[in-house]
C-alpha positions as CSV (number, residue, x, y, z in Angstrom):
1,M,0.0,0.0,0.0
2,E,1.3,3.4,-0.9
3,N,2.1,5.9,1.8
4,P,-0.7,8.5,1.9
5,L,1.8,11.2,2.5
6,A,3.4,12.1,-0.9
7,T,5.9,14.5,0.5
8,A,7.7,14.9,3.8
9,A,6.0,16.6,6.7
10,N,7.4,19.0,9.3
11,V,6.6,17.5,12.7
12,L,6.8,19.3,16.0
13,V,7.2,17.0,19.1
14,I,6.4,18.7,22.4
15,D,7.4,16.3,25.2
16,D,9.4,16.8,28.3
17,A,11.1,13.4,28.0
18,P,14.3,13.6,25.9
19,G,14.1,9.9,25.2
20,I,10.6,10.2,23.7
21,R,11.7,13.2,21.5
22,S,14.7,11.3,20.3
23,V,12.8,8.1,19.5
24,L,10.2,10.1,17.6
25,K,12.8,12.2,15.7
26,Q,14.6,9.0,14.6
27,A,11.4,7.2,13.6
28,L,10.1,10.2,11.7
29,A,13.4,10.8,10.0
30,R,13.4,7.2,8.7
31,A,10.0,7.8,7.3
32,G,11.3,10.9,5.5
33,H,9.9,13.6,7.8
34,S,11.7,16.5,9.5
35,C,11.2,16.9,13.2
36,V,11.9,19.6,15.8
37,G,11.4,19.2,19.5
38,A,10.3,21.2,22.4
39,A,10.6,20.3,26.1
40,D,7.7,22.2,27.6
41,A,4.5,24.1,26.9
42,T,6.1,27.6,26.5
43,E,8.8,26.4,24.2
44,G,6.3,24.3,22.3
45,I,4.0,27.2,21.6
46,E,7.0,29.3,20.5
47,C,8.3,26.6,18.2
48,A,4.8,26.0,16.7
49,R,4.5,29.7,15.8
50,A,8.0,29.9,14.4
51,A,8.2,26.6,12.6
52,R,4.6,26.3,11.3
53,P,4.6,22.5,11.5
54,D,2.4,20.3,9.4
55,V,1.5,18.2,12.5
56,I,2.2,18.3,16.2
57,V,2.8,15.5,18.6
58,L,1.9,16.7,22.1
59,D,2.4,15.2,25.5
60,I,-0.5,16.1,27.8
61,E,1.5,16.5,31.0
62,L,4.3,19.1,30.7
63,P,6.4,20.6,33.4
64,D,5.1,24.1,32.9
65,G,1.5,23.4,31.8
66,D,-1.1,21.1,30.4
67,G,-1.1,20.0,26.8
68,R,-4.8,21.0,26.6
69,D,-3.8,24.6,27.4
70,V,-1.2,24.4,24.6
71,M,-3.9,23.2,22.2
72,A,-6.2,26.0,23.3
73,A,-3.5,28.6,22.6
74,L,-2.7,27.1,19.2
75,R,-6.4,26.8,18.2
76,K,-6.8,30.6,18.9
77,D,-3.9,31.4,16.5
78,P,-5.3,31.7,13.0
79,G,-2.1,30.3,11.5
80,M,-2.1,27.3,13.7
81,A,-5.9,26.6,14.2
82,D,-6.0,23.8,11.6
83,V,-2.7,22.0,12.4
84,P,-3.5,18.5,13.4
85,V,-2.5,17.5,17.0
86,L,-1.8,14.0,18.1
87,V,-1.7,13.8,21.9
88,I,0.5,11.2,23.5
89,S,0.5,10.4,27.2
90,G,1.7,7.7,29.6
91,N,-1.2,8.5,32.0
92,I,-4.3,8.3,29.8
93,D,-7.7,7.2,31.0
94,H,-11.2,7.8,29.6
95,Y,-11.6,11.2,31.1
96,R,-8.2,12.5,30.0
97,R,-8.7,11.1,26.5
98,M,-12.1,12.8,26.2
99,T,-10.8,16.1,27.5
100,A,-7.9,16.0,25.1
101,L,-10.3,15.4,22.2
102,E,-12.6,18.1,23.4
103,A,-9.6,20.5,23.7
104,G,-8.9,20.0,20.0
105,A,-6.7,16.9,19.7
106,D,-7.2,15.0,16.5
107,D,-6.3,11.7,18.1
108,V,-4.8,10.3,21.4
109,V,-2.2,7.6,21.7
110,E,-1.0,6.0,24.9
111,K,2.7,5.6,25.8
112,P,4.4,3.3,25.2
113,F,3.4,3.6,21.5
114,D,4.2,1.7,18.3
115,S,6.3,4.2,16.3
116,V,5.2,2.7,13.0
117,M,1.5,3.2,13.9
118,L,2.2,6.7,15.2
119,E,3.9,7.6,12.0
120,R,1.0,6.3,9.9
121,K,-1.5,8.3,12.0
122,L,0.6,11.4,11.5
123,S,0.8,10.8,7.8
124,W,-2.9,10.3,7.6
125,M,-3.5,13.6,9.5
126,V,-1.2,15.6,7.2
127,A,-2.7,14.0,4.1
128,K,-6.2,14.9,5.3
129,R,-5.1,18.5,6.0
130,R,-3.4,18.9,2.6
131,A,-6.4,17.5,0.8
132,A,-8.7,19.9,2.6
133,A,-6.4,22.8,1.7
134,D,-6.4,21.7,-2.0
135,S,-10.2,21.6,-2.2
């Protein structure tokens, strides 16, 4: 099956765990994507506004804030409002999953995650966004 993402995507990973950022950067690079990382909410919002990523991978629990607050800030920014967000968390239950989706997440994945499945989800999100922009 052909990859639904015809061209490489720019991915922003906002996660306080250096190991998670590293694993994601490596997996995404192998899939042909470029990736930048941010370690907290403040840096993540700044990186998102500066880099204008195609998709964001966002940890829900950050040292200086909540991922849902990051999504709220990004959804208010006209240039970032339609950027897909995939939330990842090691502490996800039904309530947290629902509140992440209600805050604007496009999907939620629990840590530990399968990097191939995560990359496919990101590719699908970016392809869907690009198709909407082209129509």
